[in-house]
PAVO-21926 format. One record per atom (N, C-alpha, C): residue number from 0; chain; x, y, z. Coordinates in nm, 4 decimals, m for minus. Last residue first. Example, Ala and Ser with C-alpha at 12.3 -4.5 7.8 and 13.67 -1.06 7.14 Angstrom:
<vexgus>
@i: 1 ch: A x: 1.2850 y: m0.2250 z: 0.7080 .
@i: 1 ch: A x: 1.3670 y: m0.1060 z: 0.7140 .
@i: 1 ch: A x: 1.2900 y: 0.0030 z: 0.7870 .
@i: 0 ch: A x: 1.3190 y: m0.5690 z: 0.7800 .
@i: 0 ch: A x: 1.2300 y: m0.4500 z: 0.7800 .
@i: 0 ch: A x: 1.3200 y: m0.3300 z: 0.7800 .
</vexgus>
This chain:
<vexgus>
@i: 87 ch: A x: m0.6651 y: m8.2746 z: 2.8659 .
@i: 87 ch: A x: m0.6636 y: m8.4038 z: 2.9361 .
@i: 87 ch: A x: m0.5239 y: m8.4551 z: 2.9556 .
@i: 86 ch: A x: m0.6500 y: m8.0479 z: 2.7095 .
@i: 86 ch: A x: m0.6762 y: m8.0326 z: 2.8531 .
@i: 86 ch: A x: m0.6615 y: m8.1612 z: 2.9314 .
@i: 85 ch: A x: m0.3697 y: m8.0777 z: 2.4749 .
@i: 85 ch: A x: m0.5106 y: m8.0770 z: 2.5143 .
@i: 85 ch: A x: m0.5279 y: m8.0750 z: 2.6646 .
@i: 84 ch: A x: m0.0737 y: m7.8699 z: 2.5004 .
@i: 84 ch: A x: m0.1397 y: m7.9965 z: 2.4703 .
@i: 84 ch: A x: m0.2843 y: m7.9835 z: 2.5148 .
@i: 83 ch: A x: 0.0775 y: m7.5799 z: 2.3490 .
@i: 83 ch: A x: 0.0005 y: m7.6458 z: 2.4549 .
@i: 83 ch: A x: m0.0515 y: m7.7798 z: 2.4076 .
@i: 82 ch: A x: 0.1970 y: m7.3773 z: 2.1927 .
@i: 82 ch: A x: 0.2732 y: m7.4951 z: 2.2373 .
@i: 82 ch: A x: 0.2087 y: m7.5622 z: 2.3577 .
@i: 81 ch: A x: 0.0507 y: m7.1877 z: 2.0714 .
@i: 81 ch: A x: 0.0921 y: m7.1587 z: 2.2090 .
@i: 81 ch: A x: 0.1719 y: m7.2720 z: 2.2726 .
@i: 80 ch: A x: m0.0022 y: m7.3129 z: 1.8312 .
@i: 80 ch: A x: 0.0708 y: m7.1861 z: 1.8288 .
@i: 80 ch: A x: 0.1247 y: m7.1502 z: 1.9675 .
@i: 79 ch: A x: m0.1544 y: m7.5331 z: 1.9224 .
@i: 79 ch: A x: m0.0248 y: m7.5545 z: 1.8567 .
@i: 79 ch: A x: 0.0595 y: m7.4272 z: 1.8616 .
@i: 78 ch: A x: m0.3823 y: m7.3987 z: 2.0225 .
@i: 78 ch: A x: m0.2981 y: m7.4794 z: 2.1124 .
@i: 78 ch: A x: m0.1595 y: m7.5015 z: 2.0517 .
@i: 77 ch: A x: m0.4760 y: m7.2892 z: 1.7810 .
@i: 77 ch: A x: m0.4328 y: m7.2001 z: 1.8885 .
@i: 77 ch: A x: m0.3431 y: m7.2752 z: 1.9859 .
@i: 76 ch: A x: m0.5376 y: m7.5265 z: 1.6506 .
@i: 76 ch: A x: m0.4342 y: m7.4399 z: 1.5934 .
@i: 76 ch: A x: m0.3842 y: m7.3387 z: 1.6968 .
@i: 75 ch: A x: m0.7458 y: m7.6275 z: 1.7999 .
@i: 75 ch: A x: m0.6196 y: m7.7023 z: 1.8005 .
@i: 75 ch: A x: m0.5056 y: m7.6179 z: 1.7412 .
@i: 74 ch: A x: m0.9511 y: m7.4428 z: 1.7437 .
@i: 74 ch: A x: m0.8913 y: m7.4458 z: 1.8780 .
@i: 74 ch: A x: m0.7585 y: m7.5219 z: 1.8797 .
@i: 73 ch: A x: m0.9069 y: m7.2683 z: 1.4331 .
@i: 73 ch: A x: m0.9587 y: m7.3830 z: 1.5086 .
@i: 73 ch: A x: m0.8859 y: m7.3875 z: 1.6424 .
@i: 72 ch: A x: m0.9922 y: m6.9935 z: 1.2318 .
@i: 72 ch: A x: m0.9061 y: m7.0476 z: 1.3359 .
@i: 72 ch: A x: m0.9775 y: m7.1620 z: 1.4077 .
@i: 71 ch: A x: m1.0449 y: m6.9919 z: 0.8831 .
@i: 71 ch: A x: m1.1023 y: m6.9885 z: 1.0174 .
@i: 71 ch: A x: m1.0067 y: m7.0545 z: 1.1154 .
@i: 70 ch: A x: m0.8566 y: m6.7920 z: 0.6436 .
@i: 70 ch: A x: m0.9198 y: m6.9144 z: 0.6951 .
@i: 70 ch: A x: m0.9737 y: m6.8936 z: 0.8352 .
@i: 69 ch: A x: m0.7204 y: m6.5807 z: 0.5300 .
@i: 69 ch: A x: m0.8649 y: m6.5722 z: 0.5426 .
@i: 69 ch: A x: m0.9334 y: m6.6960 z: 0.5958 .
@i: 68 ch: A x: m0.4499 y: m6.6462 z: 0.5549 .
@i: 68 ch: A x: m0.5110 y: m6.6417 z: 0.4216 .
@i: 68 ch: A x: m0.6632 y: m6.6464 z: 0.4294 .
@i: 67 ch: A x: m0.2954 y: m6.6567 z: 0.7878 .
@i: 67 ch: A x: m0.4183 y: m6.7353 z: 0.7819 .
@i: 67 ch: A x: m0.4814 y: m6.7415 z: 0.6431 .
@i: 66 ch: A x: 0.0367 y: m6.6909 z: 0.8926 .
@i: 66 ch: A x: m0.0554 y: m6.6264 z: 0.7985 .
@i: 66 ch: A x: m0.1764 y: m6.7155 z: 0.7734 .
@i: 65 ch: A x: 0.0507 y: m6.8209 z: 1.2332 .
@i: 65 ch: A x: 0.1026 y: m6.8015 z: 1.0980 .
@i: 65 ch: A x: m0.0036 y: m6.7384 z: 1.0089 .
@i: 64 ch: A x: m0.0067 y: m6.6333 z: 1.5393 .
@i: 64 ch: A x: m0.0400 y: m6.7395 z: 1.4448 .
@i: 64 ch: A x: 0.0249 y: m6.7139 z: 1.3098 .
@i: 63 ch: A x: 0.0812 y: m6.4160 z: 1.6804 .
@i: 63 ch: A x: 0.0555 y: m6.5414 z: 1.7535 .
@i: 63 ch: A x: 0.0440 y: m6.6602 z: 1.6590 .
@i: 62 ch: A x: 0.0993 y: m6.1678 z: 1.5695 .
@i: 62 ch: A x: 0.2178 y: m6.2530 z: 1.5614 .
@i: 62 ch: A x: 0.2035 y: m6.3839 z: 1.6364 .
@i: 61 ch: A x: m0.1223 y: m6.0152 z: 1.5512 .
@i: 61 ch: A x: m0.0502 y: m6.0102 z: 1.6784 .
@i: 61 ch: A x: 0.0782 y: m6.0924 z: 1.6765 .
@i: 60 ch: A x: m0.2186 y: m6.0877 z: 1.3021 .
@i: 60 ch: A x: m0.1699 y: m5.9509 z: 1.3204 .
@i: 60 ch: A x: m0.0876 y: m5.9374 z: 1.4488 .
@i: 59 ch: A x: m0.3022 y: m6.3512 z: 1.3634 .
@i: 59 ch: A x: m0.1966 y: m6.3281 z: 1.2645 .
@i: 59 ch: A x: m0.1346 y: m6.1894 z: 1.2849 .
@i: 58 ch: A x: m0.5076 y: m6.3012 z: 1.5430 .
@i: 58 ch: A x: m0.3919 y: m6.3799 z: 1.5844 .
@i: 58 ch: A x: m0.2738 y: m6.3622 z: 1.4912 .
@i: 57 ch: A x: m0.6832 y: m6.1626 z: 1.3722 .
@i: 57 ch: A x: m0.6272 y: m6.0959 z: 1.4896 .
@i: 57 ch: A x: m0.5018 y: m6.1685 z: 1.5382 .
@i: 56 ch: A x: m0.7479 y: m6.3626 z: 1.1855 .
@i: 56 ch: A x: m0.6845 y: m6.2378 z: 1.1406 .
@i: 56 ch: A x: m0.6179 y: m6.1643 z: 1.2566 .
@i: 55 ch: A x: m0.8685 y: m6.5518 z: 1.3530 .
@i: 55 ch: A x: m0.7513 y: m6.5888 z: 1.2719 .
@i: 55 ch: A x: m0.6758 y: m6.4641 z: 1.2275 .
@i: 54 ch: A x: m1.0864 y: m6.4071 z: 1.4519 .
@i: 54 ch: A x: m0.9797 y: m6.4471 z: 1.5442 .
@i: 54 ch: A x: m0.8530 y: m6.4860 z: 1.4682 .
@i: 53 ch: A x: m1.2457 y: m6.3891 z: 1.2212 .
@i: 53 ch: A x: m1.1887 y: m6.2673 z: 1.2789 .
@i: 53 ch: A x: m1.0724 y: m6.3012 z: 1.3719 .
@i: 52 ch: A x: m1.3091 y: m6.6648 z: 1.1949 .
@i: 52 ch: A x: m1.2416 y: m6.5921 z: 1.0865 .
@i: 52 ch: A x: m1.1730 y: m6.4673 z: 1.1402 .
@i: 51 ch: A x: m1.4417 y: m6.7266 z: 1.4333 .
@i: 51 ch: A x: m1.3188 y: m6.7996 z: 1.3991 .
@i: 51 ch: A x: m1.2399 y: m6.7269 z: 1.2899 .
@i: 50 ch: A x: m1.5449 y: m6.4194 z: 1.5967 .
@i: 50 ch: A x: m1.5683 y: m6.5381 z: 1.5141 .
@i: 50 ch: A x: m1.4352 y: m6.6049 z: 1.4834 .
@i: 49 ch: A x: m1.4927 y: m6.3147 z: 1.9331 .
@i: 49 ch: A x: m1.4634 y: m6.2993 z: 1.7903 .
@i: 49 ch: A x: m1.4931 y: m6.4302 z: 1.7182 .
@i: 48 ch: A x: m1.5834 y: m6.1344 z: 2.2219 .
@i: 48 ch: A x: m1.5966 y: m6.2584 z: 2.1453 .
@i: 48 ch: A x: m1.5669 y: m6.2267 z: 1.9995 .
@i: 47 ch: A x: m1.3674 y: m5.9513 z: 2.4536 .
@i: 47 ch: A x: m1.4739 y: m5.9638 z: 2.3541 .
@i: 47 ch: A x: m1.4703 y: m6.0997 z: 2.2848 .
@i: 46 ch: A x: m1.1506 y: m5.9170 z: 2.6203 .
@i: 46 ch: A x: m1.2697 y: m5.9809 z: 2.6748 .
@i: 46 ch: A x: m1.3831 y: m5.9995 z: 2.5756 .
@i: 45 ch: A x: m0.9186 y: m5.8355 z: 2.5103 .
@i: 45 ch: A x: m1.0028 y: m5.7281 z: 2.5645 .
@i: 45 ch: A x: m1.1344 y: m5.7823 z: 2.6207 .
@i: 44 ch: A x: m0.8123 y: m6.0703 z: 2.4079 .
@i: 44 ch: A x: m0.7501 y: m6.0136 z: 2.5276 .
@i: 44 ch: A x: m0.8285 y: m5.8968 z: 2.5868 .
@i: 43 ch: A x: m1.1021 y: m6.2688 z: 2.3087 .
@i: 43 ch: A x: m0.9828 y: m6.1889 z: 2.2826 .
@i: 43 ch: A x: m0.9317 y: m6.1270 z: 2.4120 .
@i: 42 ch: A x: m1.2322 y: m6.5877 z: 2.2667 .
@i: 42 ch: A x: m1.2281 y: m6.4703 z: 2.3521 .
@i: 42 ch: A x: m1.0953 y: m6.4001 z: 2.3252 .
@i: 41 ch: A x: m1.3711 y: m6.7253 z: 1.9652 .
@i: 41 ch: A x: m1.2638 y: m6.7102 z: 2.0623 .
@i: 41 ch: A x: m1.2829 y: m6.5845 z: 2.1450 .
@i: 40 ch: A x: m1.6035 y: m6.9662 z: 1.8339 .
@i: 40 ch: A x: m1.5247 y: m6.8450 z: 1.8250 .
@i: 40 ch: A x: m1.4196 y: m6.8440 z: 1.9344 .
@i: 39 ch: A x: m1.8887 y: m7.1231 z: 1.7003 .
@i: 39 ch: A x: m1.7528 y: m7.1380 z: 1.7517 .
@i: 39 ch: A x: m1.6783 y: m7.0064 z: 1.7323 .
@i: 38 ch: A x: m2.2208 y: m7.0900 z: 1.7923 .
@i: 38 ch: A x: m2.1159 y: m7.0411 z: 1.7027 .
@i: 38 ch: A x: m1.9800 y: m7.0555 z: 1.7692 .
@i: 37 ch: A x: m2.3450 y: m7.3903 z: 1.9510 .
@i: 37 ch: A x: m2.3571 y: m7.2526 z: 1.9043 .
@i: 37 ch: A x: m2.2430 y: m7.2190 z: 1.8112 .
@i: 36 ch: A x: m2.4916 y: m7.6266 z: 2.1846 .
@i: 36 ch: A x: m2.3950 y: m7.5827 z: 2.0842 .
@i: 36 ch: A x: m2.4205 y: m7.4368 z: 2.0468 .
@i: 35 ch: A x: m2.4991 y: m7.7390 z: 2.5269 .
@i: 35 ch: A x: m2.5639 y: m7.6821 z: 2.4087 .
@i: 35 ch: A x: m2.4572 y: m7.6278 z: 2.3134 .
@i: 34 ch: A x: m2.3626 y: m7.8172 z: 2.7478 .
@i: 34 ch: A x: m2.4818 y: m7.8923 z: 2.7139 .
@i: 34 ch: A x: m2.5602 y: m7.8342 z: 2.5974 .
@i: 33 ch: A x: m2.1252 y: m7.7230 z: 2.8478 .
@i: 33 ch: A x: m2.2406 y: m7.6322 z: 2.8473 .
@i: 33 ch: A x: m2.3718 y: m7.7057 z: 2.8195 .
@i: 32 ch: A x: m1.9531 y: m7.9440 z: 2.8094 .
@i: 32 ch: A x: m1.9755 y: m7.8919 z: 2.9447 .
@i: 32 ch: A x: m2.1016 y: m7.8052 z: 2.9509 .
@i: 31 ch: A x: m1.9690 y: m7.9750 z: 2.5287 .
@i: 31 ch: A x: m2.0005 y: m8.0867 z: 2.6179 .
@i: 31 ch: A x: m2.0335 y: m8.0363 z: 2.7586 .
@i: 30 ch: A x: m1.8790 y: m7.7246 z: 2.4436 .
@i: 30 ch: A x: m2.0161 y: m7.7667 z: 2.4123 .
@i: 30 ch: A x: m2.0593 y: m7.8802 z: 2.5042 .
@i: 29 ch: A x: m1.6127 y: m7.7387 z: 2.5343 .
@i: 29 ch: A x: m1.7021 y: m7.6331 z: 2.5835 .
@i: 29 ch: A x: m1.8473 y: m7.6744 z: 2.5631 .
@i: 28 ch: A x: m1.5121 y: m7.9520 z: 2.3843 .
@i: 28 ch: A x: m1.5104 y: m7.9591 z: 2.5310 .
@i: 28 ch: A x: m1.6090 y: m7.8580 z: 2.5900 .
@i: 27 ch: A x: m1.5385 y: m7.8461 z: 2.1255 .
@i: 27 ch: A x: m1.6178 y: m7.9636 z: 2.1637 .
@i: 27 ch: A x: m1.6234 y: m7.9803 z: 2.3153 .
@i: 26 ch: A x: m1.3437 y: m7.6493 z: 2.1309 .
@i: 26 ch: A x: m1.4843 y: m7.6086 z: 2.1220 .
@i: 26 ch: A x: m1.5757 y: m7.7248 z: 2.1623 .
@i: 25 ch: A x: m1.0980 y: m7.7442 z: 2.3820 .
@i: 25 ch: A x: m1.1494 y: m7.7366 z: 2.2444 .
@i: 25 ch: A x: m1.2926 y: m7.6851 z: 2.2470 .
@i: 24 ch: A x: m0.8561 y: m7.6053 z: 2.6109 .
@i: 24 ch: A x: m0.9869 y: m7.6633 z: 2.5805 .
@i: 24 ch: A x: m1.0210 y: m7.6485 z: 2.4327 .
@i: 23 ch: A x: m0.6264 y: m7.4585 z: 2.6467 .
@i: 23 ch: A x: m0.6121 y: m7.6021 z: 2.6231 .
@i: 23 ch: A x: m0.7439 y: m7.6674 z: 2.5810 .
@i: 22 ch: A x: m0.6737 y: m7.1972 z: 2.7184 .
@i: 22 ch: A x: m0.6547 y: m7.2256 z: 2.5759 .
@i: 22 ch: A x: m0.6395 y: m7.3741 z: 2.5452 .
@i: 21 ch: A x: m0.9306 y: m7.2129 z: 2.9784 .
@i: 21 ch: A x: m0.7974 y: m7.1806 z: 2.9273 .
@i: 21 ch: A x: m0.7872 y: m7.2246 z: 2.7813 .
@i: 20 ch: A x: m1.1992 y: m7.2443 z: 3.0200 .
@i: 20 ch: A x: m1.1204 y: m7.1909 z: 3.1307 .
@i: 20 ch: A x: m0.9784 y: m7.1525 z: 3.0881 .
@i: 19 ch: A x: m1.4036 y: m7.1212 z: 2.7508 .
@i: 19 ch: A x: m1.3125 y: m7.2235 z: 2.8027 .
@i: 19 ch: A x: m1.2359 y: m7.1632 z: 2.9199 .
@i: 18 ch: A x: m1.7277 y: m6.9822 z: 2.7866 .
@i: 18 ch: A x: m1.5842 y: m6.9636 z: 2.7657 .
@i: 18 ch: A x: m1.5067 y: m7.0822 z: 2.8216 .
@i: 17 ch: A x: m2.0274 y: m6.9266 z: 2.6337 .
@i: 17 ch: A x: m1.9573 y: m7.0220 z: 2.7203 .
@i: 17 ch: A x: m1.8087 y: m7.0142 z: 2.6867 .
@i: 16 ch: A x: m2.2478 y: m6.6631 z: 2.6195 .
@i: 16 ch: A x: m2.1187 y: m6.7128 z: 2.5710 .
@i: 16 ch: A x: m2.0595 y: m6.8061 z: 2.6762 .
@i: 15 ch: A x: m2.5822 y: m6.5934 z: 2.5081 .
@i: 15 ch: A x: m2.4842 y: m6.6221 z: 2.6123 .
@i: 15 ch: A x: m2.3573 y: m6.6803 z: 2.5505 .
@i: 14 ch: A x: m2.7586 y: m6.5756 z: 2.2972 .
@i: 14 ch: A x: m2.6645 y: m6.4660 z: 2.3183 .
@i: 14 ch: A x: m2.5630 y: m6.4892 z: 2.4282 .
@i: 13 ch: A x: m2.9072 y: m6.7917 z: 2.2308 .
@i: 13 ch: A x: m2.9700 y: m6.6972 z: 2.3233 .
@i: 13 ch: A x: m2.8780 y: m6.5799 z: 2.3592 .
@i: 12 ch: A x: m2.7311 y: m6.9419 z: 2.0767 .
@i: 12 ch: A x: m2.8404 y: m6.8703 z: 2.0095 .
@i: 12 ch: A x: m2.9073 y: m6.7673 z: 2.0998 .
@i: 11 ch: A x: m2.3953 y: m6.8935 z: 2.2093 .
@i: 11 ch: A x: m2.5203 y: m6.9671 z: 2.1921 .
@i: 11 ch: A x: m2.6283 y: m6.8795 z: 2.1289 .
@i: 10 ch: A x: m2.0657 y: m6.9080 z: 2.1303 .
@i: 10 ch: A x: m2.1756 y: m6.8132 z: 2.1475 .
@i: 10 ch: A x: m2.3051 y: m6.8844 z: 2.1126 .
@i: 9 ch: A x: m1.7879 y: m7.0424 z: 2.2843 .
@i: 9 ch: A x: m1.9041 y: m7.0747 z: 2.2018 .
@i: 9 ch: A x: m2.0141 y: m6.9748 z: 2.2346 .
@i: 8 ch: A x: m1.4274 y: m7.0171 z: 2.2705 .
@i: 8 ch: A x: m1.5574 y: m6.9881 z: 2.3314 .
@i: 8 ch: A x: m1.6665 y: m7.0288 z: 2.2331 .
@i: 7 ch: A x: m1.0722 y: m7.0456 z: 2.3419 .
@i: 7 ch: A x: m1.1941 y: m7.0764 z: 2.2672 .
@i: 7 ch: A x: m1.3198 y: m7.0396 z: 2.3460 .
@i: 6 ch: A x: m0.8585 y: m6.7625 z: 2.4275 .
@i: 6 ch: A x: m0.9111 y: m6.8977 z: 2.4490 .
@i: 6 ch: A x: m1.0374 y: m6.9187 z: 2.3668 .
@i: 5 ch: A x: m0.7151 y: m6.5341 z: 2.3134 .
@i: 5 ch: A x: m0.6850 y: m6.5896 z: 2.4446 .
@i: 5 ch: A x: m0.7296 y: m6.7345 z: 2.4598 .
@i: 4 ch: A x: m0.5582 y: m6.3380 z: 2.0744 .
@i: 4 ch: A x: m0.6549 y: m6.4458 z: 2.0922 .
@i: 4 ch: A x: m0.6175 y: m6.5188 z: 2.2213 .
@i: 3 ch: A x: m0.5009 y: m5.9834 z: 2.1286 .
@i: 3 ch: A x: m0.4579 y: m6.1222 z: 2.1088 .
@i: 3 ch: A x: m0.5742 y: m6.2177 z: 2.1292 .
@i: 2 ch: A x: m0.4094 y: m5.6532 z: 2.0475 .
@i: 2 ch: A x: m0.5191 y: m5.7466 z: 2.0716 .
@i: 2 ch: A x: m0.4723 y: m5.8877 z: 2.0388 .
@i: 1 ch: A x: m0.1625 y: m5.4638 z: 2.2014 .
@i: 1 ch: A x: m0.1954 y: m5.5488 z: 2.0870 .
@i: 1 ch: A x: m0.3049 y: m5.6471 z: 2.1275 .
@i: 0 ch: A x: m0.1758 y: m5.1361 z: 2.3161 .
@i: 0 ch: A x: m0.1850 y: m5.2774 z: 2.3512 .
@i: 0 ch: A x: m0.2313 y: m5.3570 z: 2.2292 .
</vexgus>
């Protein structure tokens, strides 16, 4: 099974993870709903949390995203790759 990037998430300082309900949400939407900020990242198809840098590499390897050249994945780039519009 190929590991894929599923949706944005935010990992808080206390270790909890706030997950977007779907890939249409941005990290800012998650922070607004959770009421606290943290490390921006993504939930992978195995349910784990990945940093923006790791998610970019995984998305590239899965063929979901164009070559990342070591950059960090942003939620709008995942939406573009999946041909989605924002949640609103």
